[in-house]
C-alpha positions as CSV (number, residue, x, y, z in Angstrom):
1,M,-40.6,112.2,-69.4
2,S,-39.8,116.0,-67.6
3,K,-39.0,115.5,-63.1
4,K,-42.9,118.3,-63.5
5,K,-44.7,115.1,-64.5
6,L,-44.1,112.9,-62.8
7,P,-46.1,112.0,-59.9
8,K,-45.6,112.9,-55.8
9,L,-44.6,110.1,-54.0
10,G,-45.3,110.0,-50.4
11,F,-44.8,106.9,-47.8
12,L,-47.7,106.4,-45.9
13,Y,-46.1,105.1,-42.0
14,L,-48.2,104.5,-38.6
15,D,-46.9,104.9,-34.9
16,Y,-46.2,101.6,-33.7
17,V,-45.9,99.6,-36.9
18,L,-42.2,99.0,-38.5
19,R,-41.9,100.3,-41.9
20,F,-42.3,98.6,-44.5
21,F,-40.0,101.2,-46.4
22,D,-37.7,104.1,-46.7
23,H,-35.5,106.4,-49.0
24,S,-33.2,103.8,-49.6
25,N,-35.5,101.8,-51.0
26,F,-36.1,104.6,-53.8
27,K,-33.0,105.2,-54.6
28,G,-32.5,107.1,-57.8
29,W,-36.1,108.7,-57.7
30,P,-35.3,112.6,-58.5
31,D,-38.1,114.3,-56.7
32,K,-38.2,114.2,-52.6
33,I,-40.4,111.9,-51.4
34,E,-42.8,112.9,-48.5
35,S,-43.5,111.2,-45.5
36,V,-46.9,111.2,-43.7
37,T,-47.5,109.1,-40.2
38,Y,-51.0,108.6,-39.3
39,H,-51.2,108.6,-35.2
40,W,-54.4,106.2,-34.5
41,K,-57.7,107.3,-32.8
42,N,-59.0,110.3,-33.4
43,D,-56.6,111.4,-37.1
44,K,-58.1,110.7,-39.3
45,N,-58.9,114.1,-40.7
46,R,-55.6,115.5,-39.8
47,F,-53.9,112.7,-41.7
48,I,-56.1,113.4,-44.8
49,K,-55.5,117.9,-44.8
50,E,-52.2,116.8,-44.4
51,V,-51.5,114.3,-47.2
52,K,-53.9,117.6,-49.4
53,K,-51.1,120.0,-47.7
54,K,-48.2,118.0,-49.3
55,K,-50.2,117.7,-52.6
56,I,-49.3,113.9,-53.0
57,D,-50.4,111.6,-55.8
58,V,-49.3,108.9,-54.7
59,L,-49.0,106.9,-51.1
60,I,-46.8,103.6,-50.4
61,G,-47.3,101.1,-47.9
62,N,-48.8,98.7,-46.0
63,I,-52.0,98.6,-43.4
64,P,-52.2,97.2,-40.2
65,A,-55.4,94.8,-40.5
66,T,-56.4,97.5,-36.9
67,A,-56.5,100.7,-39.0
68,Y,-57.4,98.5,-42.3
69,E,-61.6,99.6,-41.7
70,T,-60.3,103.8,-41.3
71,F,-58.0,103.6,-44.2
72,R,-60.3,102.7,-46.1
73,E,-63.0,105.3,-44.9
74,I,-59.3,107.8,-45.4
75,A,-59.4,106.6,-49.4
76,R,-62.6,106.9,-50.3
77,E,-61.8,111.1,-48.8
78,L,-59.0,111.4,-51.4
79,P,-60.2,109.9,-54.4
80,G,-57.5,111.7,-56.5
81,V,-54.6,110.0,-53.8
82,R,-53.7,106.0,-55.5
83,F,-52.3,103.9,-52.6
84,I,-50.1,101.4,-53.4
85,P,-51.0,98.1,-52.4
86,S,-54.7,99.8,-52.8
87,L,-57.1,98.7,-50.3
88,D,-58.6,96.2,-52.3
89,T,-55.1,94.6,-52.9
90,Q,-54.7,94.7,-49.1
91,F,-58.1,93.2,-48.1
92,S,-56.3,89.5,-47.4
93,N,-54.1,91.6,-44.9
94,K,-56.5,92.4,-42.2
95,S,-57.8,88.6,-41.6
96,K,-58.4,84.7,-42.7
97,E,-61.7,85.1,-42.9
98,N,-60.6,87.7,-46.2
99,V,-58.6,85.6,-47.3
100,T,-60.6,82.5,-47.7
101,R,-63.3,84.8,-49.0
102,F,-60.9,85.5,-51.4
103,A,-59.8,83.0,-52.4
104,W,-63.8,81.8,-52.9
105,K,-64.4,84.5,-54.9
106,Y,-61.7,83.7,-57.6
107,H,-61.6,79.8,-58.1
108,L,-58.3,79.8,-55.8
109,P,-57.3,76.3,-53.7
110,I,-57.9,76.4,-50.2
111,P,-57.9,73.9,-47.7
112,R,-62.1,73.6,-47.4
113,T,-62.8,76.3,-44.5
114,H,-66.2,77.2,-42.5
115,I,-66.8,80.4,-41.2
116,F,-69.3,80.7,-37.6
117,Y,-70.5,84.2,-36.3
118,D,-73.2,82.3,-34.9
119,R,-71.3,79.8,-32.0
120,D,-74.3,77.9,-32.3
121,K,-74.2,76.5,-35.4
122,G,-70.2,76.7,-35.1
123,Y,-70.8,74.3,-31.8
124,K,-73.5,72.2,-33.6
125,F,-70.8,71.5,-36.9
126,L,-68.3,70.8,-34.0
127,E,-70.6,68.1,-33.1
128,K,-71.5,66.2,-36.4
129,T,-67.8,66.8,-38.4
130,K,-65.0,64.7,-38.9
131,Y,-61.6,65.4,-37.2
132,P,-58.5,66.3,-37.6
133,K,-59.3,70.3,-37.4
134,I,-57.4,73.4,-37.5
135,I,-58.4,76.2,-36.0
136,K,-56.6,79.6,-36.5
137,R,-56.9,82.8,-35.0
138,S,-58.5,84.5,-37.8
139,Y,-57.8,88.4,-37.3
140,G,-55.3,90.2,-35.0
141,P,-51.9,90.8,-34.2
142,S,-48.9,88.7,-36.0
143,N,-49.2,85.1,-36.3
144,Y,-45.6,84.6,-36.0
145,G,-44.5,81.0,-35.2
146,G,-47.8,79.8,-35.8
147,Y,-48.4,80.4,-31.6
148,F,-52.5,80.9,-33.3
149,V,-52.9,78.0,-35.0
150,H,-53.8,74.8,-33.4
151,K,-55.0,71.3,-34.6
152,V,-57.7,69.2,-32.9
153,D,-58.3,65.4,-32.9
154,S,-61.9,65.6,-31.5
155,K,-65.0,67.3,-30.4
156,K,-64.1,68.1,-26.7
157,E,-60.9,69.1,-27.9
158,A,-62.0,72.2,-30.0
159,V,-64.5,72.8,-27.6
160,K,-63.0,73.4,-24.8
161,L,-60.2,75.3,-27.3
162,F,-62.9,78.3,-28.2
163,N,-64.1,78.4,-25.0
164,K,-60.4,79.2,-24.0
165,K,-59.2,81.0,-26.9
166,K,-63.0,82.7,-27.4
167,Y,-61.8,83.2,-31.1
168,H,-64.1,85.2,-33.4
169,P,-65.2,84.1,-35.5
170,M,-64.9,80.7,-35.4
171,Y,-62.3,79.4,-38.5
172,I,-62.2,75.8,-38.5
173,Q,-60.4,74.6,-42.1
174,D,-59.9,70.5,-42.5
175,F,-56.5,69.5,-42.2
176,I,-54.3,68.5,-45.3
177,P,-51.5,66.6,-44.6
178,M,-48.3,68.3,-45.9
179,Q,-45.5,67.4,-47.3
180,A,-44.1,71.0,-47.1
181,D,-45.3,74.9,-47.1
182,I,-43.4,77.3,-49.6
183,R,-43.8,80.7,-49.2
184,V,-43.7,82.9,-52.8
185,M,-42.8,86.4,-52.8
186,L,-43.9,88.5,-56.1
187,I,-43.5,91.3,-57.8
188,G,-45.9,92.2,-60.5
189,H,-47.1,89.0,-60.7
190,K,-43.4,87.9,-61.4
191,P,-42.3,85.5,-58.8
192,V,-38.7,86.5,-57.5
193,C,-38.4,84.5,-54.2
194,A,-39.7,81.1,-53.3
195,F,-38.4,78.6,-50.4
196,W,-40.0,75.8,-49.3
197,R,-40.6,75.5,-44.6
198,R,-41.0,71.7,-44.1
199,P,-42.3,70.0,-40.7
200,P,-39.7,68.8,-38.8
201,K,-40.6,64.3,-38.8
202,G,-43.8,63.7,-36.5
203,E,-44.7,67.2,-37.0
204,W,-47.6,69.3,-38.6
205,L,-46.7,72.7,-37.8
206,T,-43.9,74.3,-40.8
207,N,-42.5,77.1,-38.7
208,T,-38.9,77.8,-38.5
209,S,-39.7,78.4,-35.1
210,Q,-41.8,75.1,-34.4
211,G,-38.5,73.1,-35.6
212,G,-39.4,73.6,-39.6
213,S,-36.4,73.6,-42.1
214,M,-36.2,75.5,-44.8
215,D,-34.3,75.4,-48.4
216,Y,-35.0,77.2,-51.9
217,Q,-34.5,74.5,-53.6
218,N,-36.7,73.0,-57.1
219,V,-40.0,74.4,-56.0
220,P,-42.7,72.9,-58.3
221,K,-44.2,74.7,-61.7
222,S,-47.4,74.6,-59.8
223,V,-46.8,76.2,-57.2
224,L,-45.4,79.3,-58.7
225,D,-48.2,79.3,-61.4
226,L,-51.1,79.1,-58.6
227,A,-48.5,82.4,-56.8
228,V,-48.9,83.8,-60.0
229,K,-52.9,83.8,-60.0
230,T,-53.0,84.9,-56.7
231,S,-51.7,88.0,-57.7
232,K,-53.0,88.6,-60.6
233,A,-56.5,88.4,-58.7
234,A,-55.3,90.6,-56.3
235,K,-54.3,92.8,-58.3
236,A,-50.8,93.4,-56.6
237,E,-47.6,95.5,-57.2
238,Y,-46.2,93.6,-54.9
239,W,-47.2,89.9,-53.1
240,A,-46.6,87.1,-51.3
241,C,-47.8,83.6,-51.0
242,D,-48.0,80.9,-48.7
243,I,-48.8,77.7,-50.6
244,A,-49.4,74.4,-49.2
245,Y,-47.7,71.0,-50.4
246,G,-49.9,68.2,-50.2
247,K,-48.8,64.3,-48.9
248,D,-51.4,64.3,-52.5
249,S,-49.7,67.0,-54.4
250,K,-52.4,69.1,-54.4
251,V,-51.2,72.7,-53.7
252,R,-53.6,75.2,-51.8
253,I,-53.4,78.7,-50.2
254,L,-53.0,78.6,-46.8
255,E,-52.2,82.9,-46.6
256,C,-51.4,85.6,-48.7
257,A,-51.0,89.3,-48.6
258,T,-48.6,92.3,-49.3
259,A,-47.9,92.3,-45.5
260,F,-44.8,90.1,-45.3
261,A,-41.1,89.7,-44.2
262,A,-38.3,90.2,-46.7
263,F,-34.6,90.9,-46.7
264,P,-34.1,94.0,-47.8
265,Y,-33.1,93.5,-51.0
266,V,-36.7,92.7,-52.2
267,R,-38.1,95.6,-50.6
268,D,-35.2,97.3,-52.7
269,W,-36.5,95.5,-55.4
270,I,-40.3,96.5,-55.1
271,G,-38.9,100.2,-54.5
272,E,-37.1,99.6,-58.5
273,Y,-40.1,98.2,-59.5
274,L,-42.9,101.1,-58.0
275,M,-40.2,103.6,-59.7
276,W,-40.8,102.3,-63.2
277,S,-44.0,102.0,-62.5
278,L,-44.6,104.8,-61.9
279,S,-42.7,107.2,-64.4
280,D,-44.1,105.6,-67.3
281,K,-41.1,103.0,-67.8
282,T,-38.9,106.0,-67.7
283,L,-36.6,104.4,-65.4
284,R,-35.3,101.4,-65.1
285,K,-37.3,98.3,-65.1
286,P,-35.9,95.7,-62.3
287,H,-34.2,92.7,-64.5
288,I,-34.9,89.6,-61.3
289,P,-34.3,86.3,-63.5
290,M,-36.4,83.3,-62.5
291,F,-35.0,80.9,-60.0
292,N,-32.3,83.5,-58.1
293,W,-33.2,82.5,-55.0
294,E,-31.4,79.0,-55.8
295,E,-28.2,80.7,-55.4
296,L,-29.0,83.8,-53.2
297,G,-30.5,80.9,-50.8
298,K,-26.9,79.7,-50.3
299,I,-25.3,82.3,-48.6
300,D,-25.9,82.5,-44.5
301,S,-29.4,84.1,-44.0
302,S,-27.3,86.8,-41.2
303,L,-25.8,88.3,-45.1
304,L,-29.2,88.1,-46.4
305,R,-30.7,90.4,-44.5
306,T,-27.6,92.8,-44.7
307,I,-27.5,92.7,-48.4
308,R,-28.8,95.7,-50.5
309,H,-29.5,96.2,-54.1
310,I,-28.5,93.2,-55.8
311,N,-28.5,93.6,-59.7
312,F,-28.7,90.7,-62.6
313,G,-28.0,90.9,-65.9
314,K,-29.9,90.2,-68.5
315,Y,-28.7,87.2,-70.9
316,S,-27.5,88.1,-74.5
317,P,-25.5,84.9,-76.6
318,S,-21.8,85.4,-76.9
319,F,-19.2,83.4,-76.8
320,D,-19.7,82.4,-72.8
321,G,-23.8,83.1,-73.3
322,A,-23.3,80.0,-75.4
323,Y,-21.6,78.1,-72.8
324,F,-24.4,79.3,-70.1
325,G,-27.1,79.0,-72.6
326,K,-27.3,75.3,-72.6
327,K,-28.0,74.5,-68.6
328,K,-31.4,73.7,-69.0
329,K,-33.6,72.7,-65.7
330,T,-36.1,70.2,-65.1
331,F,-39.9,72.0,-64.3
332,G,-42.8,71.3,-64.8
333,K,-42.4,68.2,-67.4
334,E,-39.7,69.6,-69.2
335,K,-36.2,71.0,-69.5
336,V,-36.2,73.7,-70.1
337,Y,-33.3,76.6,-70.1
338,L,-33.8,78.9,-67.4
339,H,-33.5,82.7,-69.1
340,K,-36.7,81.8,-71.2
341,L,-38.4,80.4,-67.8
342,D,-38.4,84.8,-67.9
343,K,-40.9,85.1,-70.8
344,K,-43.1,83.4,-69.4
345,Y,-42.5,84.4,-65.6
346,Q,-43.1,87.6,-66.7
347,M,-42.8,91.3,-64.7
348,F,-46.4,93.4,-65.6
349,D,-47.3,97.0,-65.0
350,V,-49.5,96.7,-63.0
351,R,-52.4,100.0,-63.1
352,K,-54.2,102.4,-61.0
353,K,-57.7,100.7,-59.9
354,L,-60.7,102.6,-60.6
355,F,-63.5,100.9,-58.7
356,E,-63.7,99.4,-55.4
357,E,-64.3,95.6,-55.0
358,W,-64.4,94.7,-51.8
359,P,-66.6,97.8,-49.7
360,S,-66.3,97.0,-46.6
361,E,-70.3,97.9,-46.3
362,T,-70.6,94.3,-47.7
363,W,-67.1,92.7,-45.9
364,N,-67.0,93.6,-42.8
365,F,-67.7,91.0,-41.0
366,Q,-65.4,91.1,-37.9
367,D,-67.2,94.3,-37.1
368,R,-70.4,93.8,-38.2
369,F,-70.6,90.7,-36.3
370,A,-68.9,91.9,-32.9
371,L,-68.8,88.3,-30.4
372,K,-71.1,89.9,-27.8
373,S,-74.0,90.6,-30.8
374,I,-73.9,87.5,-31.6
375,K,-77.0,86.7,-30.1
376,S,-79.4,89.3,-32.2
377,M,-76.9,89.1,-34.9
378,K,-77.8,92.8,-35.5
379,V,-76.0,94.6,-37.7
380,K,-74.2,97.6,-36.0
381,N,-72.4,100.9,-37.6
382,L,-69.0,100.3,-39.1
383,K,-66.9,100.7,-35.9
384,R,-63.6,102.9,-35.9
385,E,-60.4,101.2,-35.9
386,K,-58.9,99.6,-32.5
387,T,-56.0,100.4,-30.8
388,P,-52.6,99.1,-32.4
389,F,-52.6,96.4,-29.0
390,A,-56.3,95.3,-29.7
391,S,-56.1,91.6,-30.9
392,G,-59.8,92.1,-32.6
393,D,-61.6,88.5,-31.6
394,E,-59.7,89.0,-27.6
395,A,-61.1,91.7,-25.4
396,S,-58.0,92.3,-24.4
397,K,-56.8,95.6,-22.7
398,K,-53.6,97.7,-24.1
399,I,-50.2,95.9,-22.6
400,Q,-48.4,98.5,-20.9
401,L,-45.3,97.2,-19.5
402,T,-42.3,99.6,-17.3
403,H,-38.6,99.6,-18.2
404,K,-37.8,97.7,-15.4
405,E,-40.9,94.8,-16.6
406,I,-38.9,94.4,-20.0
407,H,-35.9,94.3,-19.0
408,K,-36.7,91.3,-16.6
409,F,-38.7,89.5,-19.3
410,L,-35.9,89.6,-22.2
411,T,-33.0,88.6,-19.8
412,S,-35.3,85.5,-19.3
413,V,-35.4,84.6,-22.4
414,K,-32.8,81.7,-23.8
415,G,-30.1,83.9,-25.6
416,I,-30.8,87.8,-24.1
417,G,-28.3,88.4,-21.7
418,E,-28.0,92.2,-20.0
419,K,-25.9,93.4,-22.6
420,K,-28.6,92.1,-25.6
421,A,-31.6,93.5,-23.8
422,K,-29.8,97.0,-23.6
423,V,-28.9,96.4,-27.9
424,I,-32.9,96.2,-28.0
425,L,-33.6,98.9,-25.3
426,N,-31.4,100.8,-27.0
427,D,-32.9,100.3,-30.2
428,L,-36.5,100.4,-29.8
429,K,-36.8,101.7,-26.7
430,H,-39.3,100.3,-23.8
431,S,-42.8,101.4,-25.5
432,K,-42.3,100.0,-28.2
433,I,-41.5,96.6,-27.4
434,V,-44.4,95.6,-26.9
435,Q,-46.0,96.1,-30.5
436,T,-43.4,95.2,-32.2
437,L,-44.0,91.8,-30.7
438,Q,-47.5,91.8,-31.3
439,F,-47.3,93.3,-35.0
440,E,-43.8,92.2,-36.7
441,P,-41.3,90.4,-34.3
442,E,-39.7,89.2,-37.7
443,A,-38.4,93.3,-37.5
444,L,-36.1,92.1,-34.6
445,L,-34.1,90.3,-36.4
446,E,-32.8,93.7,-38.2
447,I,-31.6,94.9,-35.0
448,K,-27.3,94.1,-35.2
449,G,-26.4,90.5,-32.5
450,I,-30.3,89.7,-32.4
451,S,-30.7,86.3,-34.6
452,K,-33.5,84.3,-35.5
453,S,-33.1,81.4,-32.6
454,I,-33.9,85.0,-30.1
455,V,-36.5,85.9,-31.9
456,D,-38.1,82.4,-31.7
457,S,-36.9,81.7,-28.3
458,L,-38.4,85.5,-27.5
459,M,-42.0,84.7,-29.1
460,K,-42.2,81.6,-27.2
461,K,-41.7,82.9,-23.6
462,W,-43.5,86.0,-24.8
463,N,-46.9,84.1,-26.0
464,E,-46.4,81.9,-22.4
465,F,-46.9,85.7,-21.3
466,L,-49.3,85.8,-22.7
467,E,-51.3,82.8,-21.8
468,K,-51.1,84.1,-18.2
469,G,-53.6,87.0,-18.4
470,N,-50.1,89.3,-18.7
471,K,-50.1,89.0,-14.4
């Protein structure tokens, strides 16, 4: 294929939102890759003109929940442009409600869930239901550390929580006793990374920031099969699932999205995959063997955050291969050769969707039934996007902190002294620290000297700060 036949690629960026991809993830693409940045508020028409002017065929990048509906409109104005992931694939990124509705449509197992926009009906449900229950904030900033997931053991606790938090819609799930939950990342529907997150003894939250632990060994077949089924239902080029492994040994979807924290080498693999697919398979297809994560997981996470462009050789019979090829793994109910699992779990070429599966006129409940309109339940016109500071389910004001206030906040966190505070401020600038804490705290791990324990302490302090009402 000649260079002229390659589609024109562009990276989709947004102010205040940290970037999932950059040019280093697409090493080997022979043409220039453009960049287009969306600046929020009334930037839709300018953004569309810039995409057209640069003659971009494919826009690559995730869209945050607060801009999702606006980009639905933008995508309709750019019918010749392919969005990767598609807006339909990113439907689950917007809210937990959307994850639930996606799972309902495709008969994917999830904890029994109730969603109420009519608060009177919601409170009546709380009167008669059995406890414990899990209450989650459906829509808004990052749920880092499980700070917006609550277990309630009685009607009194549930009512008190909703009265205080004003979560909207009322999103309520049955409590499922779990052995652990498992994060599975997929590229072209093929699992490329998976790990357990186990709760500390006597606790129920599996988040490492709440004391949970993680490991990469012996992820069950039932979990990988459900993740593949979910990725295929979403028609996802890349995808991540959080799957609950219950004490009853059943598996259930907790979360799924295209926006997830990933090591740099995973983003490199996604880039390789997209280049292979978009070049009509003239560029190299990445070979990512099953259970590679068991070996990579033995490496310290601080090193994994710096490793780039990992490649694996394919199995080919030889004298050495005859020896190593005899190694089997217990998987499901049988023992199998590891290299044979690569045929069972193939990497598929996900093609462009030709229709809208989740049009906002039907599925945008969050804006159609806003909290202030709950009595009348009248359907209003779709709203424009909120600013990146808006929580979606709470009437939160834009958080504004001075350089001095941010510095004081950072140095109040255990593990952050004057030196580390200076490093963070130099790397992000004080104007972007709030957005990072709100939307993608995992990105702080990419700053030199900032460990997982420091981010956990930072997020704990940040959520205490928000609880006090930013006073």
